[in-house]
mmCIF entry with sequence, helices, sheets and N, C-alpha, C, O atoms, coordinates in Angstrom:
data_MODEL
# 
_entry.id   MODEL 
# 
_entity.id                         1 
_entity.type                       polymer 
_entity.pdbx_number_of_molecules   1 
# 
_entity_poly.entity_id                      1 
_entity_poly.type                           'polypeptide(L)' 
_entity_poly.nstd_linkage                   no 
_entity_poly.nstd_monomer                   no 
_entity_poly.pdbx_seq_one_letter_code       NIFYYIFKIYKMCICLKWLATANEVRTRIIGLDENIFIPELIIS 
_entity_poly.pdbx_seq_one_letter_code_can   NIFYYIFKIYKMCICLKWLATANEVRTRIIGLDENIFIPELIIS 
_entity_poly.pdbx_strand_id                 A 
# 
loop_
_entity_poly_seq.entity_id 
_entity_poly_seq.num 
_entity_poly_seq.mon_id 
_entity_poly_seq.hetero 
1 1  ASN n 
1 2  ILE n 
1 3  PHE n 
1 4  TYR n 
1 5  TYR n 
1 6  ILE n 
1 7  PHE n 
1 8  LYS n 
1 9  ILE n 
1 10 TYR n 
1 11 LYS n 
1 12 MET n 
1 13 CYS n 
1 14 ILE n 
1 15 CYS n 
1 16 LEU n 
1 17 LYS n 
1 18 TRP n 
1 19 LEU n 
1 20 ALA n 
1 21 THR n 
1 22 ALA n 
1 23 ASN n 
1 24 GLU n 
1 25 VAL n 
1 26 ARG n 
1 27 THR n 
1 28 ARG n 
1 29 ILE n 
1 30 ILE n 
1 31 GLY n 
1 32 LEU n 
1 33 ASP n 
1 34 GLU n 
1 35 ASN n 
1 36 ILE n 
1 37 PHE n 
1 38 ILE n 
1 39 PRO n 
1 40 GLU n 
1 41 LEU n 
1 42 ILE n 
1 43 ILE n 
1 44 SER n 
# 
_struct_asym.id          A 
_struct_asym.entity_id   1 
# 
loop_
_struct_conf.conf_type_id 
_struct_conf.id 
_struct_conf.pdbx_PDB_helix_id 
_struct_conf.beg_label_comp_id 
_struct_conf.beg_label_asym_id 
_struct_conf.beg_label_seq_id 
_struct_conf.pdbx_beg_PDB_ins_code 
_struct_conf.end_label_comp_id 
_struct_conf.end_label_asym_id 
_struct_conf.end_label_seq_id 
_struct_conf.pdbx_end_PDB_ins_code 
_struct_conf.beg_auth_comp_id 
_struct_conf.beg_auth_asym_id 
_struct_conf.beg_auth_seq_id 
_struct_conf.end_auth_comp_id 
_struct_conf.end_auth_asym_id 
_struct_conf.end_auth_seq_id 
_struct_conf.pdbx_PDB_helix_class 
_struct_conf.details 
_struct_conf.pdbx_PDB_helix_length 
HELX_P HELX_P1 AA1 ILE A 2  ? ILE A 30 ? ILE A 2  ILE A 30 1 ? 29 
HELX_P HELX_P2 AA2 PRO A 39 ? ILE A 43 ? PRO A 39 ILE A 43 1 ? 5  
# 
_struct_conf_type.id          HELX_P 
_struct_conf_type.criteria    ? 
_struct_conf_type.reference   ? 
# 
loop_
_atom_site.group_PDB 
_atom_site.id 
_atom_site.type_symbol 
_atom_site.label_atom_id 
_atom_site.label_alt_id 
_atom_site.label_comp_id 
_atom_site.label_asym_id 
_atom_site.label_entity_id 
_atom_site.label_seq_id 
_atom_site.pdbx_PDB_ins_code 
_atom_site.Cartn_x 
_atom_site.Cartn_y 
_atom_site.Cartn_z 
_atom_site.occupancy 
_atom_site.B_iso_or_equiv 
_atom_site.pdbx_formal_charge 
_atom_site.auth_seq_id 
_atom_site.auth_comp_id 
_atom_site.auth_asym_id 
_atom_site.auth_atom_id 
_atom_site.pdbx_PDB_model_num 
ATOM 1   N N  . ASN A 1 1  ? 0.848  -1.206 0.000  1.00 0.00 ? 1  ASN A N  1 
ATOM 2   C CA . ASN A 1 1  ? 0.000  0.000  0.000  1.00 0.00 ? 1  ASN A CA 1 
ATOM 3   C C  . ASN A 1 1  ? 0.884  1.257  0.000  1.00 0.00 ? 1  ASN A C  1 
ATOM 4   O O  . ASN A 1 1  ? 1.724  1.437  0.882  1.00 0.00 ? 1  ASN A O  1 
ATOM 5   N N  . ILE A 1 2  ? 0.684  2.100  -0.981 1.00 0.00 ? 2  ILE A N  1 
ATOM 6   C CA . ILE A 1 2  ? 1.524  3.298  -1.137 1.00 0.00 ? 2  ILE A CA 1 
ATOM 7   C C  . ILE A 1 2  ? 1.293  4.292  -0.003 1.00 0.00 ? 2  ILE A C  1 
ATOM 8   O O  . ILE A 1 2  ? 2.220  4.988  0.411  1.00 0.00 ? 2  ILE A O  1 
ATOM 9   N N  . PHE A 1 3  ? 0.070  4.361  0.496  1.00 0.00 ? 3  PHE A N  1 
ATOM 10  C CA . PHE A 1 3  ? -0.222 5.314  1.573  1.00 0.00 ? 3  PHE A CA 1 
ATOM 11  C C  . PHE A 1 3  ? 0.488  4.922  2.861  1.00 0.00 ? 3  PHE A C  1 
ATOM 12  O O  . PHE A 1 3  ? 0.946  5.784  3.612  1.00 0.00 ? 3  PHE A O  1 
ATOM 13  N N  . TYR A 1 4  ? 0.576  3.624  3.113  1.00 0.00 ? 4  TYR A N  1 
ATOM 14  C CA . TYR A 1 4  ? 1.284  3.142  4.296  1.00 0.00 ? 4  TYR A CA 1 
ATOM 15  C C  . TYR A 1 4  ? 2.762  3.527  4.215  1.00 0.00 ? 4  TYR A C  1 
ATOM 16  O O  . TYR A 1 4  ? 3.371  3.923  5.209  1.00 0.00 ? 4  TYR A O  1 
ATOM 17  N N  . TYR A 1 5  ? 3.325  3.403  3.010  1.00 0.00 ? 5  TYR A N  1 
ATOM 18  C CA . TYR A 1 5  ? 4.725  3.727  2.788  1.00 0.00 ? 5  TYR A CA 1 
ATOM 19  C C  . TYR A 1 5  ? 4.979  5.214  3.027  1.00 0.00 ? 5  TYR A C  1 
ATOM 20  O O  . TYR A 1 5  ? 5.958  5.586  3.674  1.00 0.00 ? 5  TYR A O  1 
ATOM 21  N N  . ILE A 1 6  ? 4.091  6.061  2.503  1.00 0.00 ? 6  ILE A N  1 
ATOM 22  C CA . ILE A 1 6  ? 4.204  7.512  2.693  1.00 0.00 ? 6  ILE A CA 1 
ATOM 23  C C  . ILE A 1 6  ? 4.084  7.859  4.177  1.00 0.00 ? 6  ILE A C  1 
ATOM 24  O O  . ILE A 1 6  ? 4.817  8.707  4.687  1.00 0.00 ? 6  ILE A O  1 
ATOM 25  N N  . PHE A 1 7  ? 3.156  7.199  4.857  1.00 0.00 ? 7  PHE A N  1 
ATOM 26  C CA . PHE A 1 7  ? 2.958  7.453  6.279  1.00 0.00 ? 7  PHE A CA 1 
ATOM 27  C C  . PHE A 1 7  ? 4.210  7.090  7.071  1.00 0.00 ? 7  PHE A C  1 
ATOM 28  O O  . PHE A 1 7  ? 4.582  7.799  8.006  1.00 0.00 ? 7  PHE A O  1 
ATOM 29  N N  . LYS A 1 8  ? 4.864  5.984  6.699  1.00 0.00 ? 8  LYS A N  1 
ATOM 30  C CA . LYS A 1 8  ? 6.080  5.569  7.384  1.00 0.00 ? 8  LYS A CA 1 
ATOM 31  C C  . LYS A 1 8  ? 7.183  6.604  7.215  1.00 0.00 ? 8  LYS A C  1 
ATOM 32  O O  . LYS A 1 8  ? 7.885  6.931  8.172  1.00 0.00 ? 8  LYS A O  1 
ATOM 33  N N  . ILE A 1 9  ? 7.337  7.122  5.995  1.00 0.00 ? 9  ILE A N  1 
ATOM 34  C CA . ILE A 1 9  ? 8.352  8.148  5.735  1.00 0.00 ? 9  ILE A CA 1 
ATOM 35  C C  . ILE A 1 9  ? 8.033  9.415  6.532  1.00 0.00 ? 9  ILE A C  1 
ATOM 36  O O  . ILE A 1 9  ? 8.924  10.049 7.097  1.00 0.00 ? 9  ILE A O  1 
ATOM 37  N N  . TYR A 1 10 ? 6.751  9.770  6.566  1.00 0.00 ? 10 TYR A N  1 
ATOM 38  C CA . TYR A 1 10 ? 6.308  10.956 7.300  1.00 0.00 ? 10 TYR A CA 1 
ATOM 39  C C  . TYR A 1 10 ? 6.647  10.824 8.779  1.00 0.00 ? 10 TYR A C  1 
ATOM 40  O O  . TYR A 1 10 ? 7.144  11.766 9.396  1.00 0.00 ? 10 TYR A O  1 
ATOM 41  N N  . LYS A 1 11 ? 6.373  9.640  9.349  1.00 0.00 ? 11 LYS A N  1 
ATOM 42  C CA . LYS A 1 11 ? 6.666  9.402  10.759 1.00 0.00 ? 11 LYS A CA 1 
ATOM 43  C C  . LYS A 1 11 ? 8.162  9.479  11.021 1.00 0.00 ? 11 LYS A C  1 
ATOM 44  O O  . LYS A 1 11 ? 8.595  10.001 12.049 1.00 0.00 ? 11 LYS A O  1 
ATOM 45  N N  . MET A 1 12 ? 8.953  8.955  10.082 1.00 0.00 ? 12 MET A N  1 
ATOM 46  C CA . MET A 1 12 ? 10.395 8.976  10.233 1.00 0.00 ? 12 MET A CA 1 
ATOM 47  C C  . MET A 1 12 ? 10.917 10.409 10.231 1.00 0.00 ? 12 MET A C  1 
ATOM 48  O O  . MET A 1 12 ? 11.817 10.744 11.001 1.00 0.00 ? 12 MET A O  1 
ATOM 49  N N  . CYS A 1 13 ? 10.357 11.254 9.367  1.00 0.00 ? 13 CYS A N  1 
ATOM 50  C CA . CYS A 1 13 ? 10.764 12.661 9.311  1.00 0.00 ? 13 CYS A CA 1 
ATOM 51  C C  . CYS A 1 13 ? 10.464 13.364 10.626 1.00 0.00 ? 13 CYS A C  1 
ATOM 52  O O  . CYS A 1 13 ? 11.286 14.131 11.129 1.00 0.00 ? 13 CYS A O  1 
ATOM 53  N N  . ILE A 1 14 ? 9.278  13.101 11.185 1.00 0.00 ? 14 ILE A N  1 
ATOM 54  C CA . ILE A 1 14 ? 8.911  13.707 12.465 1.00 0.00 ? 14 ILE A CA 1 
ATOM 55  C C  . ILE A 1 14 ? 9.880  13.249 13.550 1.00 0.00 ? 14 ILE A C  1 
ATOM 56  O O  . ILE A 1 14 ? 10.299 14.045 14.391 1.00 0.00 ? 14 ILE A O  1 
ATOM 57  N N  . CYS A 1 15 ? 10.235 11.965 13.528 1.00 0.00 ? 15 CYS A N  1 
ATOM 58  C CA . CYS A 1 15 ? 11.185 11.433 14.506 1.00 0.00 ? 15 CYS A CA 1 
ATOM 59  C C  . CYS A 1 15 ? 12.531 12.142 14.390 1.00 0.00 ? 15 CYS A C  1 
ATOM 60  O O  . CYS A 1 15 ? 13.129 12.514 15.399 1.00 0.00 ? 15 CYS A O  1 
ATOM 61  N N  . LEU A 1 16 ? 13.001 12.327 13.172 1.00 0.00 ? 16 LEU A N  1 
ATOM 62  C CA . LEU A 1 16 ? 14.294 12.974 12.961 1.00 0.00 ? 16 LEU A CA 1 
ATOM 63  C C  . LEU A 1 16 ? 14.271 14.418 13.438 1.00 0.00 ? 16 LEU A C  1 
ATOM 64  O O  . LEU A 1 16 ? 15.227 14.888 14.054 1.00 0.00 ? 16 LEU A O  1 
ATOM 65  N N  . LYS A 1 17 ? 13.175 15.125 13.152 1.00 0.00 ? 17 LYS A N  1 
ATOM 66  C CA . LYS A 1 17 ? 13.058 16.515 13.601 1.00 0.00 ? 17 LYS A CA 1 
ATOM 67  C C  . LYS A 1 17 ? 13.024 16.587 15.124 1.00 0.00 ? 17 LYS A C  1 
ATOM 68  O O  . LYS A 1 17 ? 13.628 17.480 15.719 1.00 0.00 ? 17 LYS A O  1 
ATOM 69  N N  . TRP A 1 18 ? 12.316 15.644 15.758 1.00 0.00 ? 18 TRP A N  1 
ATOM 70  C CA . TRP A 1 18 ? 12.239 15.620 17.211 1.00 0.00 ? 18 TRP A CA 1 
ATOM 71  C C  . TRP A 1 18 ? 13.616 15.375 17.809 1.00 0.00 ? 18 TRP A C  1 
ATOM 72  O O  . TRP A 1 18 ? 14.008 16.016 18.784 1.00 0.00 ? 18 TRP A O  1 
ATOM 73  N N  . LEU A 1 19 ? 14.349 14.428 17.206 1.00 0.00 ? 19 LEU A N  1 
ATOM 74  C CA . LEU A 1 19 ? 15.699 14.129 17.684 1.00 0.00 ? 19 LEU A CA 1 
ATOM 75  C C  . LEU A 1 19 ? 16.611 15.339 17.536 1.00 0.00 ? 19 LEU A C  1 
ATOM 76  O O  . LEU A 1 19 ? 17.403 15.638 18.429 1.00 0.00 ? 19 LEU A O  1 
ATOM 77  N N  . ALA A 1 20 ? 16.502 16.029 16.415 1.00 0.00 ? 20 ALA A N  1 
ATOM 78  C CA . ALA A 1 20 ? 17.336 17.209 16.188 1.00 0.00 ? 20 ALA A CA 1 
ATOM 79  C C  . ALA A 1 20 ? 17.027 18.289 17.218 1.00 0.00 ? 20 ALA A C  1 
ATOM 80  O O  . ALA A 1 20 ? 17.935 18.939 17.736 1.00 0.00 ? 20 ALA A O  1 
ATOM 81  N N  . THR A 1 21 ? 15.743 18.478 17.512 1.00 0.00 ? 21 THR A N  1 
ATOM 82  C CA . THR A 1 21 ? 15.342 19.475 18.503 1.00 0.00 ? 21 THR A CA 1 
ATOM 83  C C  . THR A 1 21 ? 15.866 19.095 19.880 1.00 0.00 ? 21 THR A C  1 
ATOM 84  O O  . THR A 1 21 ? 16.385 19.945 20.604 1.00 0.00 ? 21 THR A O  1 
ATOM 85  N N  . ALA A 1 22 ? 15.734 17.828 20.245 1.00 0.00 ? 22 ALA A N  1 
ATOM 86  C CA . ALA A 1 22 ? 16.226 17.357 21.541 1.00 0.00 ? 22 ALA A CA 1 
ATOM 87  C C  . ALA A 1 22 ? 17.737 17.542 21.629 1.00 0.00 ? 22 ALA A C  1 
ATOM 88  O O  . ALA A 1 22 ? 18.263 17.934 22.670 1.00 0.00 ? 22 ALA A O  1 
ATOM 89  N N  . ASN A 1 23 ? 18.423 17.261 20.535 1.00 0.00 ? 23 ASN A N  1 
ATOM 90  C CA . ASN A 1 23 ? 19.873 17.440 20.473 1.00 0.00 ? 23 ASN A CA 1 
ATOM 91  C C  . ASN A 1 23 ? 20.255 18.892 20.702 1.00 0.00 ? 23 ASN A C  1 
ATOM 92  O O  . ASN A 1 23 ? 21.185 19.191 21.452 1.00 0.00 ? 23 ASN A O  1 
ATOM 93  N N  . GLU A 1 24 ? 19.527 19.794 20.047 1.00 0.00 ? 24 GLU A N  1 
ATOM 94  C CA . GLU A 1 24 ? 19.813 21.222 20.167 1.00 0.00 ? 24 GLU A CA 1 
ATOM 95  C C  . GLU A 1 24 ? 19.584 21.700 21.596 1.00 0.00 ? 24 GLU A C  1 
ATOM 96  O O  . GLU A 1 24 ? 20.400 22.434 22.153 1.00 0.00 ? 24 GLU A O  1 
ATOM 97  N N  . VAL A 1 25 ? 18.470 21.281 22.184 1.00 0.00 ? 25 VAL A N  1 
ATOM 98  C CA . VAL A 1 25 ? 18.162 21.667 23.563 1.00 0.00 ? 25 VAL A CA 1 
ATOM 99  C C  . VAL A 1 25 ? 19.246 21.160 24.504 1.00 0.00 ? 25 VAL A C  1 
ATOM 100 O O  . VAL A 1 25 ? 19.682 21.875 25.407 1.00 0.00 ? 25 VAL A O  1 
ATOM 101 N N  . ARG A 1 26 ? 19.676 19.922 24.286 1.00 0.00 ? 26 ARG A N  1 
ATOM 102 C CA . ARG A 1 26 ? 20.697 19.336 25.151 1.00 0.00 ? 26 ARG A CA 1 
ATOM 103 C C  . ARG A 1 26 ? 22.010 20.097 25.052 1.00 0.00 ? 26 ARG A C  1 
ATOM 104 O O  . ARG A 1 26 ? 22.659 20.353 26.067 1.00 0.00 ? 26 ARG A O  1 
ATOM 105 N N  . THR A 1 27 ? 22.408 20.462 23.828 1.00 0.00 ? 27 THR A N  1 
ATOM 106 C CA . THR A 1 27 ? 23.671 21.180 23.674 1.00 0.00 ? 27 THR A CA 1 
ATOM 107 C C  . THR A 1 27 ? 23.573 22.579 24.263 1.00 0.00 ? 27 THR A C  1 
ATOM 108 O O  . THR A 1 27 ? 24.555 23.094 24.798 1.00 0.00 ? 27 THR A O  1 
ATOM 109 N N  . ARG A 1 28 ? 22.407 23.196 24.172 1.00 0.00 ? 28 ARG A N  1 
ATOM 110 C CA . ARG A 1 28 ? 22.225 24.521 24.781 1.00 0.00 ? 28 ARG A CA 1 
ATOM 111 C C  . ARG A 1 28 ? 22.347 24.430 26.297 1.00 0.00 ? 28 ARG A C  1 
ATOM 112 O O  . ARG A 1 28 ? 22.943 25.300 26.931 1.00 0.00 ? 28 ARG A O  1 
ATOM 113 N N  . ILE A 1 29 ? 21.781 23.374 26.874 1.00 0.00 ? 29 ILE A N  1 
ATOM 114 C CA . ILE A 1 29 ? 21.859 23.195 28.323 1.00 0.00 ? 29 ILE A CA 1 
ATOM 115 C C  . ILE A 1 29 ? 23.313 22.981 28.743 1.00 0.00 ? 29 ILE A C  1 
ATOM 116 O O  . ILE A 1 29 ? 23.769 23.544 29.738 1.00 0.00 ? 29 ILE A O  1 
ATOM 117 N N  . ILE A 1 30 ? 24.031 22.168 27.979 1.00 0.00 ? 30 ILE A N  1 
ATOM 118 C CA . ILE A 1 30 ? 25.433 21.902 28.291 1.00 0.00 ? 30 ILE A CA 1 
ATOM 119 C C  . ILE A 1 30 ? 26.271 23.165 28.096 1.00 0.00 ? 30 ILE A C  1 
ATOM 120 O O  . ILE A 1 30 ? 27.237 23.398 28.822 1.00 0.00 ? 30 ILE A O  1 
ATOM 121 N N  . GLY A 1 31 ? 25.891 23.975 27.108 1.00 0.00 ? 31 GLY A N  1 
ATOM 122 C CA . GLY A 1 31 ? 26.593 25.222 26.863 1.00 0.00 ? 31 GLY A CA 1 
ATOM 123 C C  . GLY A 1 31 ? 27.685 25.103 25.811 1.00 0.00 ? 31 GLY A C  1 
ATOM 124 O O  . GLY A 1 31 ? 28.565 25.959 25.723 1.00 0.00 ? 31 GLY A O  1 
ATOM 125 N N  . LEU A 1 32 ? 27.630 24.041 25.014 1.00 0.00 ? 32 LEU A N  1 
ATOM 126 C CA . LEU A 1 32 ? 28.619 23.857 23.953 1.00 0.00 ? 32 LEU A CA 1 
ATOM 127 C C  . LEU A 1 32 ? 27.968 24.079 22.599 1.00 0.00 ? 32 LEU A C  1 
ATOM 128 O O  . LEU A 1 32 ? 28.280 23.411 21.613 1.00 0.00 ? 32 LEU A O  1 
ATOM 129 N N  . ASP A 1 33 ? 27.053 25.039 22.586 1.00 0.00 ? 33 ASP A N  1 
ATOM 130 C CA . ASP A 1 33 ? 26.201 25.291 21.425 1.00 0.00 ? 33 ASP A CA 1 
ATOM 131 C C  . ASP A 1 33 ? 26.981 25.398 20.119 1.00 0.00 ? 33 ASP A C  1 
ATOM 132 O O  . ASP A 1 33 ? 26.619 24.772 19.123 1.00 0.00 ? 33 ASP A O  1 
ATOM 133 N N  . GLU A 1 34 ? 28.049 26.190 20.122 1.00 0.00 ? 34 GLU A N  1 
ATOM 134 C CA . GLU A 1 34 ? 28.743 26.472 18.869 1.00 0.00 ? 34 GLU A CA 1 
ATOM 135 C C  . GLU A 1 34 ? 29.847 25.457 18.579 1.00 0.00 ? 34 GLU A C  1 
ATOM 136 O O  . GLU A 1 34 ? 30.404 25.442 17.482 1.00 0.00 ? 34 GLU A O  1 
ATOM 137 N N  . ASN A 1 35 ? 30.167 24.608 19.564 1.00 0.00 ? 35 ASN A N  1 
ATOM 138 C CA . ASN A 1 35 ? 31.280 23.677 19.388 1.00 0.00 ? 35 ASN A CA 1 
ATOM 139 C C  . ASN A 1 35 ? 30.845 22.318 18.854 1.00 0.00 ? 35 ASN A C  1 
ATOM 140 O O  . ASN A 1 35 ? 31.671 21.547 18.365 1.00 0.00 ? 35 ASN A O  1 
ATOM 141 N N  . ILE A 1 36 ? 29.556 22.024 18.945 1.00 0.00 ? 36 ILE A N  1 
ATOM 142 C CA . ILE A 1 36 ? 29.078 20.702 18.535 1.00 0.00 ? 36 ILE A CA 1 
ATOM 143 C C  . ILE A 1 36 ? 28.373 20.807 17.198 1.00 0.00 ? 36 ILE A C  1 
ATOM 144 O O  . ILE A 1 36 ? 27.469 21.622 17.017 1.00 0.00 ? 36 ILE A O  1 
ATOM 145 N N  . PHE A 1 37 ? 28.794 19.978 16.276 1.00 0.00 ? 37 PHE A N  1 
ATOM 146 C CA . PHE A 1 37 ? 28.200 19.957 14.942 1.00 0.00 ? 37 PHE A CA 1 
ATOM 147 C C  . PHE A 1 37 ? 27.051 18.960 14.931 1.00 0.00 ? 37 PHE A C  1 
ATOM 148 O O  . PHE A 1 37 ? 27.238 17.782 15.239 1.00 0.00 ? 37 PHE A O  1 
ATOM 149 N N  . ILE A 1 38 ? 25.848 19.441 14.572 1.00 0.00 ? 38 ILE A N  1 
ATOM 150 C CA . ILE A 1 38 ? 24.671 18.576 14.575 1.00 0.00 ? 38 ILE A CA 1 
ATOM 151 C C  . ILE A 1 38 ? 24.139 18.464 13.147 1.00 0.00 ? 38 ILE A C  1 
ATOM 152 O O  . ILE A 1 38 ? 23.476 19.383 12.666 1.00 0.00 ? 38 ILE A O  1 
ATOM 153 N N  . PRO A 1 39 ? 24.417 17.358 12.464 1.00 0.00 ? 39 PRO A N  1 
ATOM 154 C CA . PRO A 1 39 ? 24.000 17.190 11.068 1.00 0.00 ? 39 PRO A CA 1 
ATOM 155 C C  . PRO A 1 39 ? 22.488 17.269 10.880 1.00 0.00 ? 39 PRO A C  1 
ATOM 156 O O  . PRO A 1 39 ? 22.016 17.774 9.861  1.00 0.00 ? 39 PRO A O  1 
ATOM 157 N N  . GLU A 1 40 ? 21.725 16.773 11.858 1.00 0.00 ? 40 GLU A N  1 
ATOM 158 C CA . GLU A 1 40 ? 20.266 16.739 11.731 1.00 0.00 ? 40 GLU A CA 1 
ATOM 159 C C  . GLU A 1 40 ? 19.685 18.135 11.550 1.00 0.00 ? 40 GLU A C  1 
ATOM 160 O O  . GLU A 1 40 ? 18.712 18.315 10.818 1.00 0.00 ? 40 GLU A O  1 
ATOM 161 N N  . LEU A 1 41 ? 20.279 19.120 12.212 1.00 0.00 ? 41 LEU A N  1 
ATOM 162 C CA . LEU A 1 41 ? 19.748 20.472 12.136 1.00 0.00 ? 41 LEU A CA 1 
ATOM 163 C C  . LEU A 1 41 ? 19.971 21.077 10.756 1.00 0.00 ? 41 LEU A C  1 
ATOM 164 O O  . LEU A 1 41 ? 19.174 21.887 10.283 1.00 0.00 ? 41 LEU A O  1 
ATOM 165 N N  . ILE A 1 42 ? 21.058 20.675 10.123 1.00 0.00 ? 42 ILE A N  1 
ATOM 166 C CA . ILE A 1 42 ? 21.349 21.208 8.792  1.00 0.00 ? 42 ILE A CA 1 
ATOM 167 C C  . ILE A 1 42 ? 20.457 20.540 7.752  1.00 0.00 ? 42 ILE A C  1 
ATOM 168 O O  . ILE A 1 42 ? 20.038 21.169 6.781  1.00 0.00 ? 42 ILE A O  1 
ATOM 169 N N  . ILE A 1 43 ? 20.169 19.243 7.971  1.00 0.00 ? 43 ILE A N  1 
ATOM 170 C CA . ILE A 1 43 ? 19.326 18.499 7.029  1.00 0.00 ? 43 ILE A CA 1 
ATOM 171 C C  . ILE A 1 43 ? 17.905 19.042 7.035  1.00 0.00 ? 43 ILE A C  1 
ATOM 172 O O  . ILE A 1 43 ? 17.306 19.244 5.979  1.00 0.00 ? 43 ILE A O  1 
ATOM 173 N N  . SER A 1 44 ? 17.365 19.278 8.229  1.00 0.00 ? 44 SER A N  1 
ATOM 174 C CA . SER A 1 44 ? 15.953 19.670 8.325  1.00 0.00 ? 44 SER A CA 1 
ATOM 175 C C  . SER A 1 44 ? 15.746 21.147 8.020  1.00 0.00 ? 44 SER A C  1 
ATOM 176 O O  . SER A 1 44 ? 14.615 21.633 8.058  1.00 0.00 ? 44 SER A O  1 
# 
């Protein structure tokens, strides 16, 4: 089913964005904001 496949990709994108956001928040808390390279943020 093509719709199931699209839904899976959509869910994966949301997961990646959530992970990138969590990563950014974590680095801000640590205070190494500019020293850590986060590929997910550049992709999204």
